[in-house]
N, CA, C and O of each residue as an XYZ file, in Angstrom:
888
protein
N      40.524      9.706   -112.095
C      40.269     10.074   -113.034
C      40.702     10.878   -114.058
O      40.356     10.810   -115.238
N      41.764     11.926   -113.365
C      42.086     13.209   -114.264
C      43.643     12.050   -115.161
O      43.718     11.763   -116.356
N      44.561     11.682   -114.122
C      45.295     10.983   -115.200
C      44.936     10.450   -116.336
O      45.006     10.886   -117.485
N      44.463      9.262   -115.820
C      43.836      8.724   -117.096
C      43.363      9.289   -118.651
O      43.795      9.080   -119.784
N      42.007     10.291   -117.974
C      41.422     11.245   -119.156
C      42.479     11.843   -119.661
O      42.315     11.847   -120.881
N      43.853     12.543   -119.287
C      44.763     13.261   -119.494
C      45.620     12.195   -120.633
O      46.107     12.511   -121.719
N      45.613     11.434   -120.256
C      46.904     10.303   -121.229
C      45.705      9.609   -122.251
O      46.308      9.184   -123.236
N      44.652      9.414   -122.344
C      44.117      9.161   -123.359
C      43.127     10.264   -124.342
O      42.090     10.076   -124.978
N      44.138     11.692   -124.087
C      44.484     12.409   -125.106
C      44.958     12.201   -126.082
O      44.569     12.168   -127.249
N      46.029     12.021   -125.489
C      46.549     11.497   -126.934
C      47.325     10.332   -127.262
O      48.404     10.116   -127.813
N      46.257      9.546   -126.648
C      46.698      7.867   -127.123
C      46.559      7.173   -128.388
O      45.778      7.604   -129.237
N      47.215      6.190   -128.569
C      46.856      5.775   -130.079
C      46.665      4.291   -129.670
O      46.760      3.655   -128.620
N      46.336      4.004   -131.042
C      46.382      2.736   -130.918
C      46.843      1.363   -130.991
O      46.335      0.259   -130.797
N      48.197      1.893   -131.402
C      50.064      1.029   -130.722
C      49.703      1.003   -129.305
O      49.958      0.018   -128.612
N      49.095      2.086   -128.827
C      49.094      2.001   -127.017
C      48.976      0.428   -126.464
O      49.632     -0.194   -125.628
N      47.590     -0.012   -127.497
C      46.659     -0.843   -127.282
C      47.256     -2.016   -127.424
O      47.499     -2.909   -126.612
N      47.537     -1.863   -128.976
C      47.790     -3.473   -129.639
C      49.089     -3.462   -130.723
O      49.889     -2.529   -130.790
N      49.138     -4.604   -131.504
C      50.761     -4.405   -132.314
C      49.989     -4.562   -133.666
O      50.598     -4.944   -134.665
N      48.696     -4.280   -133.704
C      48.017     -4.828   -134.872
C      47.653     -3.627   -135.627
O      47.048     -2.697   -135.093
N      48.028     -3.625   -136.932
C      47.323     -2.062   -137.547
C      45.753     -1.968   -137.863
O      45.099     -2.541   -138.734
N      45.455     -1.271   -137.101
C      43.770     -1.203   -137.468
C      43.396     -0.447   -139.180
O      43.569      0.596   -139.812
N      42.840     -1.693   -139.305
C      42.620     -1.188   -141.066
C      41.528      0.420   -141.560
O      40.418      0.832   -141.223
N      42.657      0.919   -142.535
C      42.009      2.331   -142.781
C      40.810      2.104   -143.966
O      40.443      3.025   -144.696
N      40.239      0.664   -144.038
C      39.087      0.919   -144.432
C      38.585     -0.912   -144.368
O      39.443     -1.783   -144.513
N      37.096     -1.260   -144.132
C      36.938     -2.364   -143.720
C      36.467     -3.128   -142.527
O      36.113     -2.313   -141.675
N      36.375     -3.870   -142.278
C      36.271     -4.604   -140.542
C      34.353     -4.000   -140.209
O      33.698     -3.043   -140.624
N      34.124     -4.888   -139.493
C      32.389     -4.422   -138.159
C      32.815     -3.142   -137.665
O      33.898     -2.882   -137.140
N      31.657     -2.216   -137.935
C      32.091     -1.332   -136.734
C      31.151     -2.185   -135.230
O      30.266     -3.038   -135.165
N      31.884     -1.442   -134.278
C      31.598     -2.115   -132.819
C      32.347     -1.476   -131.654
O      33.372     -0.803   -131.759
N      31.720     -1.765   -130.568
C      31.445     -0.877   -129.794
C      32.123     -1.425   -128.046
O      32.021     -2.651   -128.028
N      32.400     -1.194   -127.429
C      32.296     -1.835   -125.991
C      32.324     -0.344   -125.302
O      32.900      0.724   -125.508
N      31.107     -1.030   -124.106
C      31.505     -0.068   -122.679
C      32.661     -0.889   -121.285
O      32.688     -1.968   -120.694
N      33.541      0.497   -121.283
C      34.119      0.269   -120.154
C      34.046      1.020   -118.909
O      34.940      1.666   -118.363
N      32.787      0.825   -118.531
C      32.161      1.294   -117.252
C      32.634      1.058   -115.663
O      32.410      0.141   -114.872
N      33.253      2.079   -115.578
C      33.468      2.072   -114.013
C      32.056      3.362   -113.221
O      31.177      4.197   -113.436
N      32.914      2.508   -112.140
C      31.763      3.073   -110.959
C      32.307      2.725   -109.451
O      33.404      2.298   -109.091
N      31.325      3.011   -108.826
C      32.696      3.050   -107.126
C      31.720      2.210   -106.023
O      30.800      2.035   -106.822
N      31.451      1.852   -105.338
C      30.736      0.827   -104.909
C      31.277      0.895   -102.856
O      32.418      0.445   -102.752
N      30.839      1.218   -101.822
C      30.871      1.509   -100.712
C      31.503      0.072   -100.024
O      30.853     -0.939    -99.762
N      32.664      0.244    -99.855
C      33.825     -0.332    -98.830
C      34.573     -1.030   -100.326
O      35.360     -1.890    -99.932
N      34.592     -0.967   -101.605
C      35.374     -2.104   -102.779
C      35.750     -1.017   -103.323
O      36.626     -1.265   -104.152
N      35.481      0.205   -103.250
C      36.126      1.681   -104.115
C      35.924      1.340   -105.682
O      34.928      0.624   -105.784
N      36.415      1.555   -106.725
C      35.819      1.785   -107.776
C      36.211      0.810   -108.505
O      37.257      0.269   -108.144
N      35.472      0.238   -109.827
C      35.086     -1.321   -109.991
C      35.324     -0.994   -111.398
O      35.934      0.008   -111.771
N      34.802     -1.903   -112.178
C      34.553     -1.743   -113.991
C      33.528     -3.404   -113.885
O      33.721     -4.520   -113.401
N      32.522     -2.778   -114.577
C      31.824     -3.880   -115.184
C      32.175     -4.696   -115.811
O      33.061     -4.215   -116.517
N      31.938     -6.576   -116.226
C      32.310     -6.529   -117.000
C      31.339     -8.423   -117.023
O      31.270     -9.106   -116.001
N      30.835     -8.802   -118.167
C      29.664     -9.571   -118.099
C      30.508    -11.042   -118.882
O      31.490    -11.238   -119.598
N      29.505    -11.788   -118.272
C      30.618    -12.954   -118.970
C      29.480    -13.971   -119.549
O      28.452    -14.259   -118.936
N      29.977    -14.643   -121.307
C      29.511    -14.650   -122.526
C      29.125    -15.998   -121.819
O      29.841    -16.548   -120.983
N      27.764    -16.521   -122.306
C      27.520    -18.095   -122.402
C      28.120    -18.940   -122.883
O      28.577    -18.705   -124.001
N      28.394    -20.337   -122.239
C      28.804    -21.012   -122.637
C      28.795    -21.930   -123.730
O      29.520    -22.810   -124.193
N      27.436    -21.259   -124.022
C      26.931    -22.021   -125.305
C      26.606    -21.207   -126.500
O      25.896    -21.461   -127.473
N      27.304    -20.162   -126.180
C      27.350    -19.478   -128.013
C      29.208    -20.083   -129.220
O      30.352    -20.454   -128.959
N      28.489    -19.851   -130.291
C      29.263    -20.185   -130.895
C      30.654    -19.919   -130.935
O      31.653    -20.628   -131.055
N      30.355    -18.152   -130.743
C      32.120    -17.424   -130.679
C      32.290    -16.424   -129.133
O      31.446    -15.642   -128.696
N      33.734    -16.774   -128.481
C      33.538    -16.543   -127.191
C      32.296    -16.867   -126.173
O      31.502    -16.293   -125.427
N      32.761    -18.537   -126.771
C      32.152    -19.013   -125.113
C      32.632    -18.926   -124.182
O      33.816    -19.254   -124.117
N      31.934    -18.431   -122.986
C      32.155    -18.897   -121.510
C      33.268    -17.756   -121.002
O      33.782    -17.632   -119.890
N      33.439    -17.032   -122.122
C      34.781    -15.556   -122.016
C      34.345    -14.129   -121.157
O      33.722    -13.211   -121.690
N      34.702    -14.126   -120.026
C      34.738    -12.527   -119.555
C      34.994    -11.048   -120.856
O      35.885    -10.755   -121.654
N      33.805    -10.515   -120.501
C      34.049     -9.549   -121.829
C      33.262     -7.570   -121.343
O      32.479     -7.402   -120.408
N      33.572     -6.866   -121.906
C      32.891     -5.595   -121.581
C      31.283     -5.791   -122.434
O      31.201     -6.643   -123.319
N      30.367     -5.143   -122.158
C      28.948     -5.257   -122.484
C      29.566     -4.458   -123.768
O      30.612     -3.816   -123.857
N      28.054     -4.855   -125.198
C      28.913     -4.027   -126.084
C      28.810     -4.903   -127.187
O      28.547     -6.015   -126.729
N      28.930     -4.964   -129.067
C      28.968     -5.184   -130.007
C      28.788     -4.600   -130.768
O      29.300     -3.488   -130.641
N      27.827     -4.874   -132.337
C      28.016     -4.689   -133.296
C      27.687     -3.218   -133.977
O      26.539     -3.203   -133.535
N      27.744     -2.419   -134.440
C      26.459     -1.371   -134.535
C      25.351     -1.421   -135.428
O      25.491     -1.882   -136.561
N      24.305     -1.003   -135.029
C      23.082     -1.253   -135.680
C      23.367      0.624   -136.459
O      24.120      1.557   -136.182
N      22.166      0.356   -137.610
C      22.704      1.152   -138.701
C      21.530      2.341   -138.000
O      20.926      3.132   -138.723
N      21.413      2.309   -137.012
C      20.317      3.673   -136.056
C      21.533      4.321   -135.372
O      21.718      5.536   -135.431
N      22.460      3.376   -134.641
C      23.476      4.078   -133.809
C      23.789      5.762   -133.757
O      23.431      6.259   -134.824
N      24.128      6.369   -133.195
C      24.052      8.074   -133.603
C      25.992      7.362   -133.578
O      26.439      7.690   -134.677
N      26.602      6.950   -133.146
C      28.071      6.585   -132.368
C      28.612      5.454   -131.900
O      27.984      4.400   -131.788
N      29.623      5.590   -131.648
C      29.921      4.372   -130.598
C      29.847      4.810   -129.650
O      30.150      3.777   -129.053
N      29.642      5.758   -128.594
C      28.672      5.469   -127.330
C      27.407      4.716   -127.625
O      27.360      3.580   -127.153
N      26.349      5.144   -128.333
C      25.111      4.995   -129.081
C      24.966      3.549   -128.790
O      24.015      3.089   -128.158
N      26.152      2.699   -129.375
C      26.095      1.528   -129.520
C      26.705      0.427   -128.339
O      26.488     -0.783   -128.279
N      27.534      1.268   -127.436
C      28.348      0.598   -126.823
C      26.756     -0.135   -125.912
O      26.410     -1.310   -125.797
N      25.835      1.652   -125.205
C      24.702      1.667   -124.022
C      23.797      0.980   -125.153
O      23.633     -0.139   -124.667
N      23.138      0.991   -126.333
C      22.458      0.448   -126.506
C      22.358     -1.074   -125.772
O      21.390     -1.496   -125.140
N      24.166     -2.074   -126.145
C      24.130     -3.040   -126.141
C      24.390     -3.683   -124.492
O      24.390     -4.876   -124.188
N      24.571     -2.691   -123.712
C      24.945     -3.075   -122.944
C      23.068     -2.852   -121.898
O      22.789     -3.248   -120.767
N      22.158     -2.058   -122.950
C      21.302     -2.336   -121.921
C      20.732     -3.575   -122.784
O      20.978     -4.666   -122.271
N      20.451     -3.589   -123.260
C      20.051     -5.242   -124.256
C      20.630     -6.245   -123.292
O      19.862     -6.999   -122.695
N      21.868     -6.303   -123.110
C      22.996     -7.538   -122.180
C      22.013     -7.849   -121.075
O      21.284     -8.749   -120.656
N      22.539     -6.143   -120.745
C      22.823     -6.094   -118.903
C      20.913     -6.138   -118.252
O      20.254     -6.902   -117.546
N      20.655     -4.826   -119.011
C      19.569     -3.809   -118.462
C      20.178     -2.859   -118.285
O      19.570     -2.286   -117.381
N      21.064     -2.240   -118.570
C      21.922     -1.096   -117.920
C      20.790     -0.085   -118.434
O      20.134     -0.346   -119.443
N      20.547      1.377   -117.498
C      20.156      2.170   -118.113
C      20.834      3.186   -118.895
O      22.057      3.278   -118.789
N      20.407      3.702   -119.409
C      21.901      4.954   -120.131
C      22.001      6.036   -119.573
O      23.065      6.637   -119.420
N      20.853      6.432   -119.185
C      20.428      7.998   -117.986
C      21.885      7.667   -116.810
O      22.692      8.487   -116.372
N      21.800      6.150   -116.550
C      22.751      6.211   -115.220
C      24.164      6.465   -115.628
O      24.764      6.632   -114.566
N      25.088      6.592   -116.718
C      25.541      6.788   -117.373
C      26.606      7.998   -118.341
O      26.075      8.399   -119.376
N      27.600      8.383   -118.122
C      28.515      9.661   -118.325
C      29.315      9.116   -119.283
O      30.297      8.587   -118.762
N      29.293      9.006   -120.739
C      30.741      9.293   -121.019
C      32.237      9.907   -120.871
O      32.251     11.136   -120.924
N      32.654      9.700   -120.813
C      34.231     10.181   -120.484
C      35.152     10.425   -121.840
O      35.546     11.562   -122.096
N      35.497      9.227   -122.752
C      36.281      9.657   -123.931
C      35.776      8.270   -124.694
O      35.164      7.360   -124.135
N      36.139      8.303   -125.993
C      36.453      6.950   -126.851
C      37.619      7.175   -127.436
O      38.143      8.030   -128.150
N      37.929      5.956   -126.826
C      39.178      5.402   -127.014
C      39.294      4.983   -128.648
O      38.364      5.003   -129.453
N      40.983      4.518   -128.966
C      41.480      4.093   -129.808
C      41.016      3.126   -130.261
O      41.014      2.074   -129.622
N      40.231      3.287   -132.134
C      39.591      2.070   -132.680
C      40.783      0.958   -133.478
O      41.652      1.089   -134.339
N      40.246     -0.166   -132.637
C      41.075     -1.482   -132.022
C      40.731     -2.775   -132.990
O      39.606     -3.164   -132.679
N      41.288     -3.589   -134.053
C      40.859     -3.909   -135.088
C      41.275     -5.625   -134.197
O      42.292     -6.035   -133.637
N      39.559     -6.386   -134.524
C      40.280     -8.103   -134.110
C      40.037     -9.105   -135.386
O      38.930     -9.473   -135.780
N      41.105     -9.413   -135.861
C      41.337     -9.922   -137.181
C      40.570    -11.290   -137.290
O      40.064    -11.724   -138.324
N      40.564    -11.965   -135.926
C      39.666    -12.907   -136.256
C      38.083    -13.154   -136.414
O      37.372    -14.129   -136.656
N      37.944    -12.187   -136.233
C      36.099    -11.497   -136.423
C      35.891    -10.460   -137.574
O      34.833    -10.351   -138.194
N      37.159     -9.612   -137.825
C      37.016     -8.848   -138.538
C      36.008     -7.377   -138.003
O      35.508     -6.684   -138.889
N      35.748     -6.952   -136.291
C      35.405     -6.603   -135.672
C      36.860     -5.310   -135.942
O      38.072     -5.489   -136.065
N      35.955     -3.960   -135.948
C      36.682     -3.028   -135.152
C      36.496     -2.218   -134.163
O      35.641     -1.437   -134.579
N      36.727     -1.976   -133.285
C      35.986     -1.871   -132.534
C      36.551     -0.463   -131.201
O      37.606      0.033   -130.804
N      35.212     -0.340   -130.967
C      36.137      1.499   -130.327
C      35.362      0.941   -128.733
O      34.247      0.527   -128.416
N      36.458      1.170   -128.128
C      35.779      0.735   -126.382
C      34.959      2.639   -125.894
O      34.771      3.497   -126.756
N      34.755      2.763   -124.969
C      33.801      3.683   -124.503
C      34.580      3.661   -123.303
O      35.174      2.611   -123.056
N      34.743      5.106   -122.116
C      35.117      4.548   -121.268
C      33.566      5.768   -120.789
O      32.879      6.787   -120.862
N      33.851      4.779   -120.421
C      32.364      5.470   -118.675
C      32.642      5.548   -117.609
O      33.501      4.806   -117.133
N      31.850      6.700   -116.711
C      31.657      6.972   -115.832
C      30.015      6.363   -115.089
O      28.910      6.617   -115.567
N      30.247      5.627   -113.984
C      28.492      4.692   -113.895
C      28.302      6.394   -112.462
O      28.788      6.615   -111.353
N      27.694      6.881   -113.051
C      27.214      7.869   -111.727
C      25.934      7.636   -110.601
O      25.882      8.053   -109.444
N      24.762      6.692   -111.470
C      24.332      6.534   -111.161
C      23.450      4.742   -110.472
O      22.286      4.346   -110.411
N      24.772      4.168   -110.100
C      24.836      2.606   -110.376
C      22.968      1.790   -110.117
O      22.318      2.130   -109.129
N      22.705      1.327   -110.580
C      21.419      0.290   -110.247
C      21.860     -1.069   -110.884
O      22.421     -1.309   -111.953
N      21.371     -1.966   -109.764
C      21.150     -3.437   -110.205
C      21.335     -3.608   -111.909
O      20.771     -2.847   -112.696
N      22.115     -4.601   -112.284
C      22.145     -5.102   -113.424
C      22.173     -6.438   -113.355
O      22.548     -6.847   -112.256
N      21.829     -7.505   -114.374
C      21.927     -8.352   -114.554
C      21.812     -9.271   -115.780
O      21.945     -8.513   -116.740
N      21.643    -10.446   -116.203
C      22.077    -11.004   -117.791
C      20.401    -11.315   -118.219
O      19.693    -12.276   -117.919
N      20.088    -10.071   -119.054
C      19.172     -9.963   -120.104
C      18.797    -11.198   -120.437
O      17.951    -11.851   -119.828
N      19.362    -11.529   -121.332
C      19.425    -13.147   -122.313
C      20.267    -14.359   -121.543
O      21.442    -14.004   -121.643
N      20.238    -15.164   -121.084
C      20.599    -16.014   -120.100
C      21.629    -17.077   -121.793
O      22.797    -17.459   -121.727
N      20.848    -17.234   -122.831
C      21.698    -17.674   -123.744
C      22.396    -16.901   -124.667
O      22.587    -17.296   -125.817
N      23.036    -15.163   -123.991
C      23.768    -15.134   -124.645
C      24.829    -15.054   -122.825
O      25.844    -15.666   -122.494
N      24.068    -14.137   -122.132
C      25.544    -13.921   -120.901
C      24.944    -14.878   -120.024
O      23.754    -15.192   -120.055
N      26.040    -15.454   -119.027
C      25.698    -15.920   -118.054
C      26.034    -15.282   -116.696
O      25.590    -15.733   -115.640
N      26.488    -14.677   -116.740
C      26.582    -13.705   -114.994
C      27.628    -12.205   -115.515
O      28.220    -12.044   -116.582
N      27.568    -11.480   -114.574
C      27.392     -9.994   -114.412
C      27.716     -9.432   -113.197
O      27.010     -9.073   -112.254
N      29.482     -9.412   -113.473
C      29.862     -8.894   -112.061
C      30.909     -7.243   -112.058
O      31.540     -6.931   -113.068
N      30.918     -6.716   -111.297
C      31.725     -5.444   -111.207
C      32.791     -5.758   -110.420
O      32.696     -6.021   -109.221
N      33.692     -5.744   -110.979
C      35.120     -6.155   -110.353
C      35.681     -4.997   -110.098
O      35.664     -4.033   -110.863
N      36.516     -5.066   -108.364
C      37.073     -3.697   -108.261
C      38.263     -3.987   -108.369
O      38.891     -5.037   -108.230
N      38.692     -2.339   -108.792
C      40.317     -2.647   -109.277
C      41.152     -2.535   -109.176
O      42.145     -2.552   -109.903
N      40.742     -2.235   -107.215
C      41.716     -3.021   -106.020
C      42.749     -4.219   -106.426
O      43.965     -4.397   -106.478
N      40.999     -5.253   -106.797
C      41.814     -5.917   -107.388
C      42.487     -7.070   -108.144
O      43.209     -8.043   -107.926
N      41.647     -6.222   -109.498
C      42.366     -6.186   -110.905
C      43.808     -5.947   -110.628
O      44.633     -6.569   -111.298
N      44.293     -4.908   -109.493
C      45.498     -4.721   -109.783
C      46.718     -5.631   -108.587
O      47.948     -5.617   -108.629
N      45.823     -6.333   -107.629
C      46.748     -7.287   -107.405
C      47.664     -7.639   -107.719
O      47.622     -7.813   -108.936
N      48.932     -7.973   -107.166
C      49.654     -8.909   -107.845
C      48.762    -10.329   -107.633
O      48.452    -10.559   -108.802
N      48.507    -10.793   -107.289
C      47.918    -11.894   -106.861
C      47.287    -12.808   -107.720
O      47.385    -14.015   -107.939
N      46.402    -11.588   -108.269
C      45.531    -11.638   -109.410
C      45.648    -11.354   -110.591
O      44.617    -11.086   -111.209
N      46.876    -11.322   -111.248
C      47.914    -11.201   -112.313
C      48.512    -12.142   -112.809
O      49.458    -12.559   -112.140
N      48.161    -12.988   -114.416
C      48.622    -13.940   -114.695
C      48.646    -13.610   -116.420
O      47.794    -12.917   -116.976
N      49.732    -14.220   -117.068
C      49.381    -14.242   -117.854
C      48.660    -16.307   -119.094
O      48.853    -17.517   -118.970
N      48.045    -15.575   -119.856
C      47.428    -16.815   -120.144
C      48.231    -16.744   -121.500
O      48.769    -15.884   -122.198
N      47.871    -19.123   -121.502
C      48.733    -18.492   -123.614
C      47.114    -19.647   -123.451
O      46.495    -20.227   -122.558
N      47.023    -19.404   -125.301
C      46.127    -19.963   -126.007
C      46.898    -21.420   -126.548
O      48.091    -21.668   -126.728
N      45.521    -22.354   -126.739
C      45.844    -23.294   -127.816
C      47.031    -22.920   -128.728
O      48.202    -23.297   -128.699
N      46.223    -21.859   -129.747
C      47.032    -21.155   -130.428
C      48.540    -21.722   -130.619
O      49.098    -22.483   -131.409
N      48.937    -20.896   -129.398
C      50.526    -20.423   -128.791
C      50.121    -18.741   -129.084
O      50.869    -18.212   -129.906
N      49.022    -17.839   -128.505
C      49.117    -16.847   -128.507
C      49.068    -16.535   -127.080
O      48.279    -17.219   -126.427
N      49.859    -15.496   -126.351
C      49.898    -15.496   -124.891
C      49.472    -13.872   -125.080
O      49.445    -12.990   -125.939
N      49.199    -14.083   -123.832
C      48.603    -12.355   -122.873
C      47.646    -12.171   -121.558
O      47.219    -13.057   -120.817
N      47.465    -10.955   -121.497
C      48.093    -11.107   -119.983
C      46.544    -11.216   -119.698
O      45.788    -10.896   -120.615
N      46.175    -11.513   -118.864
C      44.677    -12.171   -118.021
C      44.329    -11.431   -116.118
O      44.847    -10.631   -115.338
N      43.819    -11.827   -116.145
C      43.501    -10.914   -114.093
C      42.783    -12.312   -113.492
O      41.553    -12.364   -113.460
N      43.092    -12.744   -113.311
C      41.599    -14.291   -112.026
C      41.214    -12.954   -111.108
O      42.110    -12.143   -110.876
N      39.873    -12.734   -110.591
C      39.505    -11.982   -109.962
C      38.577    -12.736   -109.956
O      38.353    -13.400   -110.968
N      37.548    -12.890   -108.508
C      36.209    -13.393   -107.857
C      35.865    -14.487   -109.128
O      34.932    -14.299   -109.908
N      36.919    -15.831   -109.204
C      36.596    -16.677   -109.925
C      36.328    -16.263   -111.704
O      35.407    -16.801   -112.320
N      37.009    -15.530   -112.187
C      36.391    -14.565   -113.523
C      38.032    -14.725   -114.024
O      38.812    -14.132   -113.278
N      38.519    -15.283   -114.925
C      39.935    -15.384   -115.756
C      39.357    -14.356   -116.337
O      38.143    -14.402   -116.533
N      40.135    -13.195   -116.739
C      39.372    -11.732   -117.485
C      40.735    -11.972   -118.629
O      41.828    -11.790   -118.093
N      40.770    -12.230   -119.633
C      41.553    -12.652   -120.676
C      41.087    -11.602   -122.313
O      40.306    -10.690   -122.584
N      42.250    -12.537   -123.135
C      41.745    -11.451   -124.760
C      41.734    -10.301   -124.731
O      42.205     -9.429   -124.001
N      41.151    -10.344   -125.596
C      40.964     -8.594   -126.123
C      40.131     -7.820   -124.613
O      40.292     -6.611   -124.446
N      39.328     -8.576   -123.663
C      39.083     -7.020   -122.572
C      40.632     -7.051   -121.373
O      41.133     -6.122   -120.740
N      41.025     -8.514   -121.449
C      42.011     -8.270   -120.528
C      43.358     -7.174   -120.823
O      44.041     -6.585   -119.986
N      43.446     -7.147   -122.195
C      44.732     -6.370   -122.853
C      43.695     -4.439   -122.947
O      44.326     -3.460   -122.546
N      42.781     -4.313   -123.281
C      42.302     -2.845   -123.280
C      42.304     -2.341   -120.781
O      42.541     -1.360   -120.077
N      41.941     -3.593   -120.605
C      42.203     -3.564   -118.949
C      43.258     -2.846   -119.236
O      43.376     -1.622   -119.279
N      44.146     -3.819   -119.463
C      46.215     -4.094   -119.153
C      46.576     -2.839   -119.569
O      47.614     -2.317   -119.163
N      45.800     -2.276   -120.367
C      46.835     -0.291   -120.731
C      46.185      0.500   -120.525
O      46.730      1.604   -120.496
N      44.582      0.457   -120.244
C      44.188      1.472   -118.976
C      44.351      2.006   -117.378
O      44.125      3.105   -116.872
N      44.848      0.724   -116.809
C      45.709      0.506   -115.879
C      46.945      1.488   -115.376
O      47.092      2.280   -114.445
N      47.751      1.022   -116.474
C      49.489      1.774   -116.719
C      49.070      2.963   -116.866
O      49.731      3.884   -116.386
N      47.565      3.275   -117.746
C      47.998      4.795   -118.292
C      47.072      5.317   -116.925
O      47.620      6.290   -116.407
N      46.285      5.062   -116.486
C      45.836      5.666   -114.833
C      46.738      5.911   -114.220
O      46.929      7.084   -113.900
N      47.358      5.209   -113.946
C      48.204      5.240   -113.122
C      48.686      4.231   -111.787
O      49.588      4.261   -110.951
N      47.654      3.430   -112.079
C      46.758      2.990   -111.013
C      47.691      1.041   -110.915
O      47.953      0.344   -109.934
N      47.830      0.896   -111.837
C      48.663     -0.504   -112.102
C      49.884     -1.077   -110.810
O      50.436     -0.186   -110.165
N      50.162     -2.216   -110.569
C      50.861     -2.136   -109.480
C      52.189     -3.187   -110.039
O      51.909     -3.947   -110.966
N      53.408     -3.216   -109.557
C      54.021     -4.680   -110.374
C      53.942     -5.845   -110.204
O      53.981     -6.287   -109.056
N      53.816     -6.632   -111.233
C      54.185     -7.915   -111.022
C      54.915     -8.750   -111.224
O      56.008     -8.292   -111.556
N      54.879     -9.989   -111.191
C      55.372    -11.199   -111.896
C      55.099    -11.772   -113.355
O      54.278    -12.685   -113.259
N      55.493    -11.563   -114.667
C      55.289    -12.315   -115.653
C      55.432    -13.474   -115.945
O      55.191    -14.102   -116.975
N      55.979    -13.838   -114.659
C      56.372    -15.168   -114.545
C      55.141    -16.684   -114.602
O      55.033    -17.856   -114.964
N      54.654    -15.905   -114.150
C      52.803    -16.678   -113.600
C      52.059    -16.903   -114.979
O      51.536    -15.937   -115.535
N      51.990    -18.513   -115.689
C      51.478    -18.820   -116.901
C      50.475    -20.123   -116.925
O      50.629    -21.242   -116.435
N      49.090    -19.401   -117.890
C      48.434    -20.399   -116.795
C      48.183    -20.982   -118.658
O      48.635    -20.316   -119.589
N      47.687    -21.815   -118.792
C      47.611    -22.544   -120.038
C      46.074    -22.606   -120.643
O      45.544    -23.535   -120.035
N      45.255    -22.118   -121.434
C      44.056    -22.171   -121.119
C      43.198    -23.458   -121.913
O      43.391    -24.026   -122.988
N      42.498    -23.567   -121.187
C      41.854    -25.195   -121.833
C      41.498    -24.924   -123.571
O      41.729    -23.907   -124.224
N      40.845    -26.248   -124.035
C      40.832    -25.758   -125.908
C      39.784    -25.780   -125.917
O      39.549    -26.904   -126.360
N      38.365    -25.055   -125.631
C      36.911    -25.127   -125.457
C      36.531    -24.840   -126.470
O      35.304    -24.743   -126.493
N      37.035    -24.636   -127.417
C      36.917    -23.575   -128.855
C      36.543    -22.330   -129.369
O      35.948    -22.030   -130.404
N      37.086    -21.538   -128.289
C      37.120    -20.338   -127.793
C      38.186    -19.778   -128.352
O      39.317    -20.016   -127.928
N      37.925    -18.863   -129.503
C      38.757    -18.152   -130.617
C      39.745    -16.588   -129.535
O      39.318    -15.754   -128.736
N      41.159    -16.878   -130.107
C      42.535    -16.139   -129.378
C      41.241    -15.065   -130.008
O      40.293    -15.348   -130.740
N      41.791    -13.271   -129.172
C      41.614    -11.684   -129.665
C      43.069    -11.430   -129.620
O      43.285    -11.149   -128.441
N      44.086    -11.383   -130.215
C      45.510    -10.857   -130.251
C      45.739     -9.572   -130.395
O      46.858     -9.063   -130.464
N      44.351     -8.818   -130.462
C      44.392     -7.573   -130.755
C      44.063     -6.156   -129.608
O      43.464     -5.099   -129.805
N      44.613     -6.596   -128.634
C      44.713     -5.236   -127.482
C      46.233     -5.993   -126.693
O      46.563     -7.153   -126.446
N      46.725     -4.952   -126.535
C      47.494     -5.620   -124.681
C      48.791     -5.668   -125.170
O      48.967     -5.091   -126.243
N      49.665     -6.166   -124.696
C      51.059     -7.354   -125.010
C      50.958     -8.175   -125.033
O      51.440     -9.068   -124.336
N      50.146     -8.193   -126.024
C      50.011    -10.386   -126.365
C      51.943    -10.360   -127.508
O      52.686     -9.620   -128.152
N      51.778    -11.743   -127.022
C      52.984    -12.422   -128.064
C      52.758    -13.277   -128.414
O      51.642    -13.541   -127.965
N      53.220    -14.336   -129.241
C      53.605    -15.828   -129.836
C      54.695    -16.771   -129.123
O      55.912    -16.589   -129.133
N      54.021    -17.779   -128.527
C      55.067    -18.753   -128.122
C      54.729    -19.756   -129.235
O      53.865    -20.473   -129.740
N      56.656    -19.090   -129.294
C      57.037    -19.424   -130.599
C      56.986    -21.810   -130.367
O      56.581    -22.556   -131.258
N      57.477    -22.247   -129.084
C      57.629    -23.198   -129.188
C      56.292    -24.289   -129.042
O      56.273    -25.447   -128.624
N      54.822    -23.121   -129.745
C      53.690    -24.115   -129.525
C      53.057    -23.724   -130.745
O      51.851    -23.856   -130.955
N      53.947    -23.206   -131.606
C      53.589    -22.658   -133.080
C      53.517    -23.798   -133.657
O      54.568    -24.393   -133.420
N      52.867    -24.384   -134.255
C      52.841    -25.383   -135.405
C      53.059    -25.499   -136.815
O      52.911    -26.585   -137.375
């Protein structure tokens, strides 16, 4: 964790995205990037999968999190509250380590603060509201950085970005972009071939090209 935390001390939004975060406006929100460790699998990160029936981001893996409430003291409070509501995470089991730069998701006009934390007292978690969260998983860092599990995805809109295919989950969009940057900053990433390109099915999910090394496939834009 030392190299990652040292690098985050000088991190800027530009390290995660090509899109400038607006100086004002946008709906404040936060997500919890929760790292932990399990015997036999090593360090991991908590990821949930949105329910397939949601109007936005249906079926998409994501960090726990959501919009700030007026009573939230700060971004960590928002992230921990949302994680508690979504997967039953006990806030007292978590040590907040750092706040990442605010990142803008233009399609929803959310200004998101990723909150990096360490799960010092792991416990069972589960979807608290099946209509919103379908599945919860702890994805091992070793599997995320395995070159065999690294791909790029192409959305029907033409947006292309990094992704991870791990344990039956295809992690892409905003979540994959943040993970991609953090793995590089922590010195955990391994070389992988960007030639593997997977087309996302047109299920109505909205692209989130606001984090990571994203680009536009000009041959698919009309």
